[in-house]
C-alpha positions in Angstrom: 26.8 -27.5 -6.6 27.1 -24.5 -8.9 24.7 -22.1 -7.2 25.5 -20.2 -4.0 23.0 -20.5 -1.2 21.8 -17.0 -2.1 21.2 -17.8 -5.7 19.6 -21.1 -4.8 17.2 -19.6 -2.3 16.2 -16.8 -4.7 15.4 -19.5 -7.3 13.0 -21.0 -4.8 11.3 -17.6 -4.2 11.1 -17.0 -7.9 9.0 -20.2 -8.1 11.6 -22.3 -9.9 13.1 -25.7 -8.9 16.3 -25.0 -7.0 19.5 -26.9 -7.5 19.3 -28.1 -3.9 16.8 -27.8 -1.0 17.5 -24.7 1.1 17.9 -25.2 4.8 19.1 -23.2 7.8 21.7 -25.9 8.2 23.3 -24.4 5.1 22.7 -20.7 5.9 21.4 -18.5 3.1 20.1 -15.4 4.9 21.4 -12.4 6.8 19.3 -9.9 8.7 19.6 -6.2 9.1 19.5 -5.2 12.7 17.2 -2.2 13.5 16.7 -1.3 17.1 13.8 1.1 16.1 11.6 -1.8 15.3 10.0 -4.5 17.4 12.6 -6.8 18.9 12.5 -10.5 18.2 14.4 -11.6 21.3 15.1 -10.1 24.7 18.0 -12.3 26.1 19.5 -9.7 28.4 16.6 -8.1 30.3 14.1 -5.4 29.3 14.2 -3.8 25.9 12.3 -0.5 25.4 11.2 0.3 21.9 11.0 3.6 20.1 7.3 3.8 21.1 8.2 3.2 24.8 6.9 -0.4 24.9 8.8 -2.7 27.3 9.7 -6.1 26.0 11.0 -9.0 28.1 12.2 -12.5 27.5 12.2 -15.7 29.5 13.9 -19.1 29.1 10.5 -20.9 28.8 10.0 -18.9 25.5 13.6 -19.2 24.3 14.0 -15.6 25.3 11.6 -14.5 22.6 10.6 -10.8 23.2 7.1 -10.3 24.6 5.5 -7.1 25.8 5.6 -6.6 29.5 2.0 -7.6 30.5 1.9 -5.1 33.4 2.7 -2.0 31.2 -0.1 -0.6 29.1 1.0 2.6 27.4 -2.4 3.4 25.7 -5.3 2.9 28.1 -7.8 4.8 25.9 -7.9 4.3 22.1 -9.9 7.5 21.6 -6.9 9.5 23.0 -4.2 7.4 21.4 -2.3 10.5 20.2 -2.0 11.5 23.9 -0.1 8.4 24.7 1.6 7.0 21.6 4.7 8.9 20.5 7.8 7.7 18.8 11.3 9.1 19.2 12.5 11.8 16.9 14.7 10.3 14.2 15.1 13.4 12.0 18.8 13.7 13.0 19.7 10.1 13.2 22.9 9.1 11.4 21.5 6.2 9.5 24.7 5.4 7.6 26.7 5.3 10.8 24.2 2.9 12.3 24.1 0.4 9.3 27.7 0.7 8.1 29.3 -1.5 10.9 26.8 -4.2 10.2 28.1 -4.8 6.7 31.0 -6.9 8.2 28.3 -9.4 9.3 26.7 -9.7 5.9 27.8 -12.2 3.2 26.3 -10.5 0.2 27.8 -13.2 -2.2 26.3 -16.2 -0.4 23.4 -14.9 1.5 20.3 -12.9 0.8 19.9 -9.8 3.0 16.5 -9.4 4.7 14.7 -6.6 6.5 11.4 -7.0 8.4 8.5 -5.4 10.1 4.9 -4.2 9.4 3.7 -5.9 12.6 0.7 -3.8 13.1 -1.5 -6.2 15.0 1.3 -7.0 17.5 2.2 -3.4 17.8 -1.4 -2.5 18.8 -1.4 -5.3 21.3 1.9 -4.1 22.7 0.3 -0.6 23.2 -3.1 -1.7 24.6 -3.0 -5.4 25.6 -4.8 -8.1 23.7 -8.3 -7.7 24.9 -8.3 -3.9 24.5 -6.9 -4.1 21.0 -9.7 -6.5 19.9 -12.3 -4.3 21.5 -10.9 -1.2 19.9 -11.4 -2.6 16.4 -15.1 -3.1 17.2 -15.9 -0.1 19.3 -13.6 2.6 17.9 -12.5 1.5 14.5 -11.7 5.0 13.2 -9.4 5.8 16.1 -7.8 2.4 15.8 -7.0 3.0 12.2 -5.6 6.5 12.9 -3.3 5.1 15.5 -2.0 2.4 13.1 -1.6 5.0 10.3 0.6 7.0 12.6 2.7 3.9 13.4 2.8 3.0 9.7 4.3 6.4 8.8 7.1 5.7 11.2 7.7 2.1 10.2 7.7 3.1 6.5 10.3 5.8 7.1 12.6 3.3 8.8 12.0 0.8 5.9 13.0 3.5 3.3 16.2 4.2 5.2 17.1 0.5 5.4 16.5 0.1 1.7 18.6 3.2 0.8 21.6 2.3 3.0 21.5 -1.6 3.0 20.0 -2.6 -0.4 18.3 -5.7 1.0 16.9 -8.5 -1.2 13.9 -9.5 1.0 11.2 -7.8 3.0 9.6 -10.0 5.6 6.2 -9.2 7.0 6.0 -10.3 10.6 2.7 -10.2 12.4 1.3 -13.1 14.4 -2.4 -12.7 14.0 -3.6 -16.2 14.9 -3.6 -18.6 17.8 -2.5 -22.2 17.2 -6.1 -23.3 16.3 -7.9 -20.1 15.1 -7.2 -16.5 14.0 -7.7 -13.6 16.3 -10.0 -11.8 13.9 -11.8 -12.4 10.6 -10.5 -12.1 7.1 -12.7 -9.0 6.6 -11.2 -7.3 9.6 -7.7 -8.2 8.3 -8.6 -6.5 5.0 -10.0 -3.5 6.7 -7.3 -2.8 9.3 -4.0 -4.4 8.5 -3.8 -5.4 4.8 -3.7 -1.8 3.5 -0.8 -1.0 5.8 1.2 -4.1 4.8 0.4 -3.3 1.2 2.2 0.0 1.6 5.4 -1.9 2.6 5.0 -4.4 -0.2 4.6 -1.7 -2.8 7.8 -0.1 -1.7 9.6 -3.5 -1.6 8.5 -4.2 -5.2 9.5 -0.8 -6.4 13.0 -1.6 -5.1 13.2 -5.1 -6.7 12.7 -6.9 -3.4 10.8 -10.1 -2.8 8.3 -10.5 0.1 8.0 -13.2 2.7 5.5 -13.7 5.5 5.9 -14.8 9.1 2.6 -15.8 10.7 2.3 -18.4 13.5 -0.9 -20.3 14.2 -3.8 -21.3 12.1 -3.6 -18.4 9.6 -4.4 -20.3 6.4 -7.6 -18.2 5.8 -5.3 -15.2 5.0 -3.3 -17.0 2.3 -5.4 -15.9 -0.7 -4.7 -12.3 0.3 -1.0 -13.1 0.6 -1.0 -14.6 -2.9 -2.7 -11.5 -4.2 -0.1 -9.4 -2.6 2.7 -11.5 -4.1 4.0 -12.9 -0.9 6.5 -15.6 -1.9 7.2 -17.6 1.3 5.5 -18.4 4.6 7.1 -19.5 7.9 6.7 -21.3 10.2 3.6 -22.9 8.5 2.5 -24.7 11.6 0.8 -28.0 11.4 -2.6 -26.7 12.7 -3.1 -25.6 9.1 -4.1 -27.8 6.2 -0.6 -27.9 4.9 -1.1 -30.8 2.5 -4.1 -29.0 1.0 -2.2 -25.7 0.8 0.7 -27.5 -1.0 -1.7 -29.1 -3.4 -3.6 -25.9 -4.1 -0.7 -23.4 -4.4 2.3 -25.6 -5.3 5.4 -23.5 -5.5 3.5 -20.2 -5.6 3.9 -20.0 -1.8 7.1 -21.5 -0.5 6.5 -23.4 2.7 9.3 -22.7 5.2 8.3 -24.9 8.0 5.5 -27.5 8.2 7.5 -29.5 10.7 5.5 -30.8 13.7 7.7 -30.1 16.8 4.8 -29.5 19.1 4.7 -33.0 20.5 6.9 -36.1 20.5 8.9 -34.9 17.5 10.1 -31.8 19.3 11.4 -33.7 22.3 15.0 -34.3 23.1 14.2 -37.9 24.0 11.8 -38.7 21.1 11.9 -42.2 19.6 14.7 -42.2 17.1 13.0 -44.4 14.5 9.8 -42.3 14.8 11.9 -39.2 14.1 13.6 -40.8 11.1 10.3 -41.9 9.6 8.7 -38.6 10.2 11.5 -36.8 8.5 11.2 -38.9 5.4 7.4 -38.3 5.3 7.9 -34.6 5.8 10.3 -34.2 2.9 8.5 -36.5 0.5 5.2 -34.5 1.2 6.5 -31.0 0.8 9.6 -31.0 -1.4 8.1 -32.3 -4.7 7.6 -29.4 -7.2 9.7 -26.9 -5.2 8.5 -24.2 -2.9 10.0 -25.8 0.2 12.8 -25.2 2.7 13.9 -28.0 5.1 13.0 -26.6 8.5 12.9 -29.6 10.8 14.1 -28.8 14.4 13.5 -29.7 18.0 11.6 -27.5 20.4 13.6 -28.9 23.3 16.4 -26.9 24.9 19.9 -27.8 23.9 20.8 -28.6 27.5 18.2 -31.5 27.7 19.6 -35.1 27.6 19.3 -36.5 24.1 19.2 -33.2 22.3 22.6 -33.4 20.6 21.9 -36.9 19.2 18.4 -36.1 17.8 19.6 -32.8 16.4 22.4 -34.5 14.7 20.0 -37.0 13.1 18.0 -34.1 11.7 21.1 -32.4 10.3 22.5 -35.7 8.9 19.1 -36.4 7.2 19.4 -33.1 5.4 22.8 -33.9 4.1 22.1 -37.5 3.2 18.6 -37.3 1.8 17.2 -33.8 1.5 19.8 -31.5 0.1 20.1 -33.2 -3.3 16.4 -34.2 -3.4 15.8 -32.6 -6.8 18.8 -34.2 -8.4 17.8 -37.7 -7.1 14.1 -37.5 -7.7 
């Protein structure tokens, strides 16, 4: 191998055939930590964001951070400016915050990523799911004003991250779909959320960064907009989407970082071993050809469950034995 994991992954995002298939089993990414933004996990109790939203985690969700359902900070969208206020960051020592993190970044072997622009999830965290949906229909102007206020804050944080950290990747993270359907239409996405995400993307492109997208659920209806916005990769690309059709249509224009079905038998710690091996082969042979793919097979079971270590090792060994050098052997 002549390319570092960083160089190899950037080749994928640049829509070229990589030297080898990227995988989390051969790490290629580091993340900038930023406590001002929405937390991804809450493993040690309650986390309160800069907007005053309480996030909590639980073992059933692998400690993923979720807004406390009993705490609504914006009960009336028409008076959002009465309730929604972020902390004053005008005197924050940004350099002192980011500098200690540099020891955790491998700038030679890993890309450095920042993330954010989660405007739908932020609205839900302020108001609750039902109230956020109703606000888009009943008070669209107030809803947009609130999100513009949030965007100004998120954009300022992003600019500071870029100035002090010089990241390679900006990742949009906004789960706007359930497993089988989106929460709102494409037209509503274009009206409320796309313009705000485009602000982030424009800044990323001005600074030579590539853009990726995290979106769970059946969100394939938004992909044409992502392509238009020059989004290069999508995770976790869950199997409720027409992934084979998406691969056939877009090829390596949109890297699929996921597409592994761990919702049922294949995510279990006691799944049938031969079934697992056969599924891994089909998975890779379906999505690896032509590039635009990262190997993302994993179990959804907890590591403490009987059988987890054995199945997890099978998944890792399959990467080393068959997947890693796929483009050299096919």
